[in-house]
C-alpha positions as CSV (number, residue, x, y, z in Angstrom):
1,M,35.0,57.7,-78.2
2,D,34.3,55.8,-76.6
3,L,31.1,55.5,-73.7
4,K,32.5,56.7,-71.3
5,Q,33.9,60.3,-73.3
6,L,30.2,60.6,-75.1
7,R,28.7,59.9,-71.4
8,Y,31.2,62.2,-70.1
9,F,30.0,65.3,-72.8
10,I,26.5,65.1,-71.9
11,G,26.8,65.2,-68.8
12,I,29.1,68.6,-69.8
13,C,25.9,68.9,-72.3
14,D,23.4,68.9,-69.7
15,A,24.7,70.6,-66.2
16,G,26.2,73.7,-67.8
17,S,30.1,73.7,-66.6
18,I,33.1,70.6,-65.8
19,T,32.1,71.2,-62.2
20,G,29.0,70.7,-62.5
21,A,28.9,68.2,-64.8
22,A,31.4,66.3,-62.7
23,K,28.9,66.4,-59.2
24,L,26.5,64.6,-61.5
25,L,28.2,62.2,-62.9
26,G,30.0,61.4,-59.2
27,V,33.9,62.6,-60.7
28,A,36.6,64.3,-59.8
29,Q,36.9,67.5,-61.7
30,P,40.4,67.2,-63.7
31,A,39.5,63.4,-63.9
32,L,36.6,65.5,-66.3
33,S,38.8,68.3,-68.0
34,K,41.2,65.8,-68.7
35,L,39.4,64.2,-72.0
């Protein structure tokens, strides 16, 4: 696991959903769910 994956994981936990985390992190939802 690299730092980007860890940051995305924490974002998902904070936001409560992949969609919310994608908005929070400024990335596309499909890119986030591939990890």
